[in-house]
C-alpha angles and dihedrals in degrees: 000000000000124000090250090054091049091052091048090050091054090055092051098050134128093043122223110252092247091052092049091052092049093049090045090054090050092051086081092059139281117331138176121235097271090046089054091051091051094044093050092050093047098043098041099052096256107326108153125202124209108243093228091053090046093057092046088051092048090052091051094044089051091049089051090050094241091120136020135200116255133186117310124243117268095339091292130129095270113110119207124218128204138185118264122214089261090049091051091051091048090050092050093048092049092046089053091049090051092049090055090048091050090050090053090050089052091049089055092048092245092130125063106255089226090066107096118242 
């Protein structure tokens, strides 16, 4: 990662929850908008994103070079999005921050001890 990319990353962290969920969904591979909506809902335990907000977020994440457009599916209108290297690094950094936050919640007995770490 270049120095410019590192500096950009510092300005983008911590990620907004919606952005984290979108990047998390794309960690599994390229997806189109509807695929992102479905992946977020399935992987987050039921969080739903408004489609209009999703597309505004995708536009901003693309502008910030966290995601990029990739080939569409079957020549149709659907446009796929994928993580960039910077997006992958942002996702890893945010995941690590959230792990530390979850550990702090466990230390304060805010999480049921039966819930696996």
